[in-house]
C-alpha positions in Angstrom: 0.0 0.0 -0.1 1.6 3.2 -1.2 1.7 6.1 1.1 0.6 9.5 -0.3 2.6 9.7 -3.6 2.2 13.4 -3.6 1.9 15.9 -0.8 2.8 19.5 -0.2 6.5 19.8 0.1 8.0 19.6 3.6 5.2 17.3 4.8 5.9 14.6 7.4 5.0 11.1 8.0 5.5 9.3 11.3 5.2 5.5 11.4 5.2 3.8 14.9 8.0 1.4 15.4 7.3 -0.8 18.4 10.9 -2.1 18.5 12.4 1.3 19.2 9.3 2.8 21.1 9.2 5.7 18.8 8.4 6.9 15.4 10.2 6.5 12.1 10.1 9.8 10.4 10.0 10.5 6.7 9.8 13.8 4.7 8.1 14.6 1.4 10.4 17.2 -0.1 12.5 18.3 -3.0 16.3 17.8 -2.8 17.0 19.2 -6.2 15.8 16.4 -8.5 12.0 16.6 -8.0 9.8 15.8 -5.1 10.0 12.5 -3.3 10.1 10.8 0.0 13.3 11.4 2.2 14.8 9.8 5.2 14.4 11.2 8.7 17.2 13.6 8.2 15.5 15.0 5.2 18.7 14.7 3.2 18.6 11.3 1.4 15.9 10.3 -1.1 14.4 6.9 -0.4 14.7 4.3 -3.2 11.1 3.3 -2.6 7.8 4.9 -1.3 7.0 4.1 2.2 4.4 1.5 2.5 2.0 0.5 5.3 0.4 -2.9 5.7 -3.3 -3.1 6.5 -4.0 -2.2 10.1 -0.8 -0.1 10.7 -1.5 3.3 12.2 0.6 6.5 11.4 0.6 10.3 11.8 0.6 12.7 8.8 1.7 16.2 9.2 0.8 17.8 5.9 2.5 21.1 5.2 -0.6 22.7 3.8 -4.1 21.7 3.0 -4.5 18.1 1.6 -7.3 15.9 1.0 -6.6 12.1 1.0 -8.9 9.5 -0.1 -8.0 5.9 0.9 -8.9 4.0 -2.2 -8.4 0.5 -3.5 -9.3 -3.0 -2.4 -9.2 -4.5 1.0 -6.1 -6.5 1.1 -7.6 -9.3 3.2 -9.3 -12.5 2.5 -13.1 -11.7 2.7 -14.9 -14.4 4.9 -11.8 -15.0 6.9 -10.3 -13.5 10.1 -7.3 -11.2 10.3 -5.1 -11.5 13.4 -2.7 -8.9 14.9 -0.6 -10.2 17.8 -0.1 -7.6 20.5 2.7 -8.0 23.0 2.4 -7.3 26.7 3.0 -3.7 27.6 4.1 -2.7 24.1 2.5 0.5 22.7 1.2 -0.6 19.3 -0.3 1.9 16.9 -3.1 0.2 15.0 -6.2 0.8 12.8 -8.8 -1.6 11.5 -8.0 -3.6 8.5 -11.4 -2.9 7.1 -13.2 0.5 6.7 -15.2 0.9 9.9 -16.9 3.6 12.0 -18.4 3.0 15.3 -17.9 1.6 18.7 -14.7 -0.4 19.2 -16.7 -3.1 21.0 -18.9 -3.8 17.9 -18.3 -6.9 16.0 -17.0 -10.3 16.5 -14.2 -12.5 14.9 -16.9 -13.2 12.2 -17.3 -9.5 11.3 -19.3 -6.4 11.9 -16.8 -4.1 13.6 -13.5 -3.5 15.3 -14.0 -6.3 17.9 -12.0 -4.9 20.7 -13.7 -7.2 23.2 -12.0 -9.2 25.9 -8.8 -7.4 26.0 -6.8 -8.5 29.1 -7.8 -6.5 32.1 -5.9 -3.2 32.7 -5.3 -2.9 28.9 -5.2 0.8 27.8 -6.5 2.4 24.5 -5.3 5.9 23.4 -7.1 7.8 20.9 -5.8 11.0 19.5 -7.9 14.1 20.1 -7.0 16.8 17.7 -9.1 19.5 19.8 -6.9 19.0 22.8 -3.6 18.0 21.1 -3.4 14.9 23.2 -4.8 11.5 23.7 -8.1 10.3 25.2 -7.2 7.4 27.5 -9.4 4.5 28.3 -8.9 1.3 30.4 -10.5 -2.1 29.9 -11.0 -3.2 33.4 -13.2 -4.6 36.1 -14.6 -2.3 38.7 -16.5 -5.0 40.5 -19.5 -5.4 38.2 -17.8 -7.1 35.2 -15.3 -5.9 32.5 -15.9 -2.7 30.7 -14.3 0.5 29.6 -13.3 3.0 32.2 -12.3 6.6 32.0 -8.7 7.9 32.0 -8.6 7.6 35.9 -9.8 4.1 35.8 -12.4 5.0 38.3 -15.8 4.7 36.5 -17.3 3.0 33.6 -17.8 4.9 30.3 -19.4 4.3 27.0 -17.0 2.4 24.8 -15.0 4.7 22.6 -15.8 5.1 18.9 -13.4 5.3 15.8 -13.8 6.4 12.3 -12.7 5.1 9.0 -8.9 5.5 8.7 -8.3 6.4 12.4 -5.4 4.9 14.1 -5.1 4.5 17.8 -2.7 3.0 20.4 -3.4 -0.2 22.2 -1.2 -1.3 25.2 -2.4 -4.8 26.0 -1.7 -5.9 29.7 -0.7 -9.4 28.4 -0.1 -11.0 25.1 -3.3 -10.9 23.1 -4.5 -11.6 19.5 -6.7 -9.0 18.0 -9.1 -10.8 15.5 -10.9 -8.6 13.2 -13.5 -10.4 11.2 -14.9 -9.4 7.8 
């Protein structure tokens, strides 16, 4: 999946790298031989356009107004499940592998939504809030009346958060866990 073949010059893309616990940085710029993707130093053209597998979250900081339309075919086998293995305590920036808008708890391994049900207790979900410039934090926990989604202080239940098509978010699983998104 190609990543934005054309953007305003000096735009940045940050792709989360769970190995380093930080972002890999890329620039869309012109180093004298025409626009293209550059490395994190903004001094060396990349030999290939950065690509993202389905379900990989990222940040795009466009240097000007831009409209992007995610288009193409879903790169998954319809009628099957798609698994993403999450490692205990590792911040993982993800997105759903199929276009989906709605509650993160909707769906099952057979389809119909994000299916973020039955995470290990005390797992966290962080969803970027552009209005505040920070993350909204949610916990999946048990406050005595069964597991559910809690507010950022982990003190009372809240309506499960929602996501929109193309929105990435962080999951910090409190234990190894396989996220199964059905189609």
